[in-house]
C-alpha positions in Angstrom: 0.0 0.0 0.0 1.3 3.5 -0.8 2.3 5.4 2.4 1.8 8.9 1.0 -0.2 10.9 -1.5 2.9 11.1 -3.7 3.3 7.3 -3.7 -0.3 6.9 -4.6 -0.1 9.3 -7.4 3.1 7.7 -8.7 1.4 4.2 -8.7 -1.6 5.6 -10.5 0.6 7.3 -13.1 2.5 4.1 -13.8 -0.8 2.3 -14.2 -1.9 4.9 -16.7 1.2 4.1 -18.8 3.7 6.6 -17.8 7.2 5.3 -17.3 8.7 8.1 -15.1 7.0 10.1 -12.4 8.7 12.9 -10.4 7.6 15.9 -8.3 8.7 19.5 -8.4 7.6 22.6 -6.7 5.8 25.2 -8.8 8.7 27.6 -8.5 10.6 28.7 -11.5 13.4 26.2 -12.4 16.9 27.5 -11.6 18.4 29.6 -14.4 15.5 28.9 -16.7 14.4 32.5 -17.2 18.0 33.6 -17.9 18.7 30.8 -20.4 15.5 31.5 -22.2 16.2 35.2 -22.3 19.7 34.5 -23.8 18.2 32.2 -26.4 15.6 34.8 -27.4 17.9 37.7 -27.2 20.2 36.2 -29.8 17.2 35.3 -32.0 18.1 31.6 -31.9 14.4 30.8 -31.9 14.0 31.7 -35.6 10.4 32.2 -36.6 9.0 30.6 -33.5 7.5 33.8 -32.3 5.3 32.2 -29.6 8.4 31.6 -27.5 8.9 35.3 -27.3 5.3 36.2 -26.8 5.0 33.8 -23.8 8.5 34.2 -22.4 7.4 35.5 -19.0 4.7 32.9 -18.5 7.0 30.2 -19.8 9.8 31.0 -17.4 7.7 30.8 -14.2 4.9 28.3 -13.5 3.3 30.8 -11.2 2.9 33.2 -14.0 1.0 30.5 -15.9 -1.2 29.5 -12.9 -0.6 31.4 -9.6 -2.5 28.9 -7.5 -0.2 26.0 -8.4 1.8 24.6 -5.5 3.3 21.4 -7.0 4.0 20.0 -10.5 3.8 16.3 -11.3 6.3 15.7 -14.1 5.6 12.7 -16.2 7.7 10.9 -18.8 6.5 8.3 -21.4 9.3 6.2 -22.9 9.2 6.1 -26.7 12.5 4.2 -27.2 12.8 2.7 -30.7 13.3 -1.0 -31.4 15.7 -0.2 -34.2 18.7 2.0 -34.9 17.2 5.3 -36.0 20.4 6.4 -37.8 20.6 3.3 -40.1 18.2 4.8 -42.7 20.6 7.7 -43.2 22.8 5.6 -45.5 19.8 4.5 -47.6 19.5 7.6 -49.8 16.4 6.4 -51.7 14.5 6.3 -48.4 13.3 9.1 -46.2 14.3 9.5 -42.5 11.4 10.5 -40.2 12.3 11.3 -36.6 11.5 8.4 -34.2 9.0 10.5 -32.3 6.8 10.9 -35.4 6.8 7.3 -36.7 4.0 6.3 -34.4 0.8 8.0 -33.2 0.9 11.7 -32.2 2.2 11.8 -28.7 0.2 14.9 -27.9 -3.0 13.0 -28.3 -1.8 9.9 -26.4 -0.3 11.8 -23.5 -3.2 14.2 -23.2 -5.6 11.3 -22.7 -3.5 9.8 -20.0 -2.9 13.1 -18.3 -6.6 13.9 -18.1 -7.4 10.6 -16.6 -4.6 10.9 -14.0 -5.6 14.5 -13.2 -9.3 13.7 -12.8 -8.5 11.0 -10.3 -6.2 13.4 -8.3 -8.9 16.1 -8.3 -11.6 13.6 -7.2 -9.6 11.8 -4.4 -7.8 14.8 -2.9 -10.2 17.7 -3.6 -7.5 19.5 -5.4 -7.5 21.7 -8.5 -5.4 20.5 -11.4 -4.3 21.6 -14.9 -2.6 19.3 -17.5 0.0 20.4 -20.0 1.8 18.8 -22.9 4.2 20.9 -25.0 1.6 23.0 -26.7 1.4 25.2 -23.6 4.0 27.7 -22.4 5.8 25.3 -20.0 9.5 24.7 -19.8 9.2 20.9 -19.6 12.9 20.1 -19.8 14.0 22.4 -17.0 11.1 21.2 -14.8 12.0 17.6 -15.5 15.6 18.3 -14.5 14.4 20.1 -11.3 12.2 17.1 -10.5 15.1 14.7 -11.0 13.8 12.9 -14.0 17.0 13.6 -15.9 19.3 16.5 -17.0 19.5 18.7 -20.0 22.5 17.5 -21.9 24.9 19.4 -24.0 22.4 19.2 -26.9 19.8 20.9 -24.6 17.5 17.8 -24.6 16.6 15.8 -21.6 18.8 12.7 -20.8 17.6 10.0 -18.4 19.9 7.5 -16.8 17.1 5.0 -17.1 15.6 5.8 -20.6 18.4 7.6 -22.4 17.1 10.2 -24.9 13.6 8.8 -25.4 11.1 10.4 -23.1 8.0 12.4 -24.0 7.2 14.9 -21.2 3.9 16.0 -19.8 2.9 17.6 -16.5 0.0 18.0 -14.0 0.0 21.3 -12.1 -1.9 21.0 -8.9 -2.8 23.0 -5.8 -1.7 20.0 -3.7 1.4 20.5 -1.6 3.7 17.6 -2.6 7.3 17.1 -1.4 9.6 17.8 -4.4 12.1 15.2 -5.5 15.8 16.1 -5.5 17.0 17.5 -8.9 19.2 15.4 -11.2 22.9 16.4 -11.7 24.6 16.6 -15.0 26.2 13.3 -16.1 27.6 14.4 -19.6 31.1 14.6 -18.3 33.7 15.1 -21.1 31.5 13.6 -23.8 30.6 15.8 -26.7 29.3 13.1 -29.2 26.0 15.0 -29.6 27.7 18.2 -30.6 30.1 16.5 -33.0 27.4 14.6 -34.9 25.2 17.5 -35.7 25.1 17.9 -39.6 24.5 21.6 -39.5 26.6 22.6 -36.5 23.5 23.9 -34.6 25.3 24.0 -31.2 27.3 27.2 -30.8 28.6 25.8 -27.5 27.7 23.0 -25.1 24.2 23.5 -23.7 23.3 26.0 -26.3 21.2 25.5 -29.4 20.7 27.8 -32.4 17.3 26.5 -33.7 17.8 28.3 -37.0 20.5 25.8 -37.9 18.7 22.7 -36.5 17.3 20.2 -39.0 14.3 19.6 -36.8 13.4 23.3 -36.9 14.1 23.6 -40.6 12.0 20.6 -41.6 9.1 21.2 -39.2 8.9 24.8 -38.0 10.4 26.7 -40.9 7.6 27.6 -43.4 9.5 29.0 -46.3 12.5 28.1 -48.5 15.2 26.3 -46.5 18.5 28.2 -46.8 20.8 26.6 -49.4 23.6 26.1 -47.0 21.6 23.6 -45.0 20.1 21.5 -47.8 23.0 19.2 -48.5 23.6 18.5 -44.8 20.0 17.5 -44.4 20.7 14.4 -46.4 17.5 12.3 -46.4 16.1 13.7 -43.2 12.6 14.7 -44.2 10.9 15.3 -40.8 13.0 16.0 -37.8 16.5 14.7 -36.9 17.5 12.2 -34.3 21.3 12.4 -34.7 22.2 14.2 -31.4 19.7 12.0 -29.5 20.7 8.7 -30.9 24.5 9.0 -30.3 24.1 9.6 -26.6 26.0 6.9 -24.6 23.2 6.9 -22.0 21.0 5.1 -24.6 22.7 1.9 -23.6 20.1 1.9 -20.8 17.2 2.7 -23.1 14.3 0.4 -23.5 11.8 -0.2 -26.2 8.5 1.7 -25.6 5.9 -0.3 -23.9 3.1 1.9 -25.3 2.2 0.3 -28.6 1.0 3.6 -30.2 4.6 4.9 -30.0 6.0 2.0 -32.0 6.9 2.8 -35.6 4.3 2.3 -38.3 5.8 0.2 -41.0 5.0 2.7 -43.7 6.8 5.5 -41.8 9.9 3.7 -40.7 11.6 3.5 -44.1 9.4 5.2 -46.7 10.5 5.5 -50.3 11.2 9.1 -51.5 9.6 8.4 -54.8 6.3 7.4 -53.1 6.3 10.4 -50.9 7.0 12.8 -53.7 3.9 11.7 -55.5 1.6 12.5 -52.6 -1.2 15.1 -53.2 -2.9 16.8 -50.3 -5.5 14.0 -49.9 -2.8 11.3 -50.0 -0.7 13.2 -47.6 -3.5 13.5 -45.1 -4.4 9.8 -45.4 -0.8 8.6 -44.9 -0.2 10.8 -41.9 -3.5 10.6 -40.3 -3.0 10.5 -36.5 0.7 11.5 -37.0 2.4 14.7 -35.9 3.8 15.0 -39.5 0.3 16.0 -40.6 0.6 19.4 -39.0 3.2 20.8 -41.3 1.1 20.2 -44.4 1.7 18.5 -47.7 3.7 21.3 -49.3 6.3 21.8 -46.7 6.7 18.0 -46.4 7.2 17.5 -50.1 9.7 20.4 -50.0 11.7 18.3 -47.5 11.3 15.2 -49.7 12.6 17.0 -52.7 15.7 18.1 -50.8 16.3 14.5 -49.9 15.8 13.5 -53.6 18.4 16.1 -54.6 20.8 14.7 -52.0 20.2 11.1 -53.1 22.6 11.1 -56.1 20.1 8.8 -57.7 19.3 9.9 -61.3 16.3 7.6 -61.3 14.6 9.9 -58.9 14.9 12.9 -61.3 11.6 11.9 -62.8 9.9 12.3 -59.4 11.3 15.8 -59.1 10.5 16.8 -62.7 6.8 15.7 -62.2 6.6 18.5 -59.6 7.8 21.4 -61.8 4.1 22.2 -62.4 3.0 21.7 -58.8 0.5 24.4 -57.6 2.9 25.2 -54.7 5.8 27.6 -55.5 7.6 26.1 -52.5 7.4 22.6 -54.1 8.3 23.9 -57.6 11.4 25.7 -56.2 12.7 22.6 -54.5 12.0 20.5 -57.6 14.3 22.8 -59.5 17.0 22.5 -56.9 16.7 18.7 -56.8 17.0 18.5 -60.6 20.0 20.8 -60.6 21.8 18.1 -58.6 20.6 15.0 -60.5 20.4 15.9 -64.2 23.4 15.8 -66.6 24.6 19.1 -68.1 22.7 18.8 -71.4 19.4 17.9 -69.8 19.6 20.6 -67.2 20.5 23.3 -69.7 17.7 22.3 -71.9 15.2 22.2 -69.1 16.3 25.6 -67.8 15.9 27.2 -71.2 12.4 25.7 -71.7 11.0 26.3 -68.3 13.0 28.9 -66.4 11.8 32.0 -68.2 8.2 31.0 -67.8 8.3 30.9 -64.0 6.6 33.9 -62.4 7.2 33.1 -58.7 10.2 34.9 -57.4 11.4 32.0 -55.2 11.3 29.5 -58.0 13.0 32.0 -60.4 15.8 32.3 -57.8 16.4 28.6 -58.0 16.6 28.7 -61.8 18.9 31.7 -61.6 21.1 29.9 -59.1 21.9 27.4 -61.9 24.7 29.6 -63.3 26.4 26.8 -65.1 25.2 23.4 -66.4 26.5 21.5 -63.4 24.3 23.6 -61.0 
């Protein structure tokens, strides 16, 4: 039998399917406001304007909900049953981040959190609010303060029990619960996560410039991806797992027990040619229930075309050429870029002469103009 309210809540959370349960006070996590201010002050958040708009509320839980006294920090393991980096060498395939290969974790966690919170409110006559990462909550600093793990040199949470693979959620409550001791940093001299980054998105240990991060570029960035980052993207078409996957603490990681977090077969190693042929209806059908769906078909196909351009496979040129008349200028532009890397000199010159002058969109014209010589 549990001998405290915290023990009872922990047992209930585990029964709901959470893998890690810790408790923190509702005070602002140490140094969180300062680190966020530095991140925003140097514009490293890119176009993620909501981070700036909600900075004050995000930095201090009491600004979000003044009545909160304790925070129940919950982790759900989504550890993969395969090497997430293996697909990077298979250039005809697309690499989708592990977290997006199964069901949308927002939906899965929100259901579990609501059931857990409802039981707490009923049994202990307490007010509760539940949050996944769509709210202005600093989940990772709170998880560190609660002792669930520590923010590694890549700024992501690392757990001694689950490695890199934890989804985070929280229940804010008016209950007074004893906080768990914080976790200390166990990165030591290791810098594997910094070294592996294809775009050098870490200016220094424990600092991230999101504007250079492939996860940001493929998911959050809405426009044309800067040319300097396209080749380093390789075949990563939604997110990037490199810095997570190389962490030595993953030797303790476990395969997710929640079946909805397991990779769907069609999303684990999808063929770029198949993905390039998706129209809006096909995109919505394939990614129904997936977080990939939220970026929309055009941005997704933009990413796919960059992967096609990086494939070195001339057979994929036909997939890119078929999209030169796509309704989306974003897609058409990346089709031009992909073809500039796949076609031979004669074919590219002929195509540029026939189609380039007809293009009216400035972004697409810029891609044609960038082909200053037959080799692109």
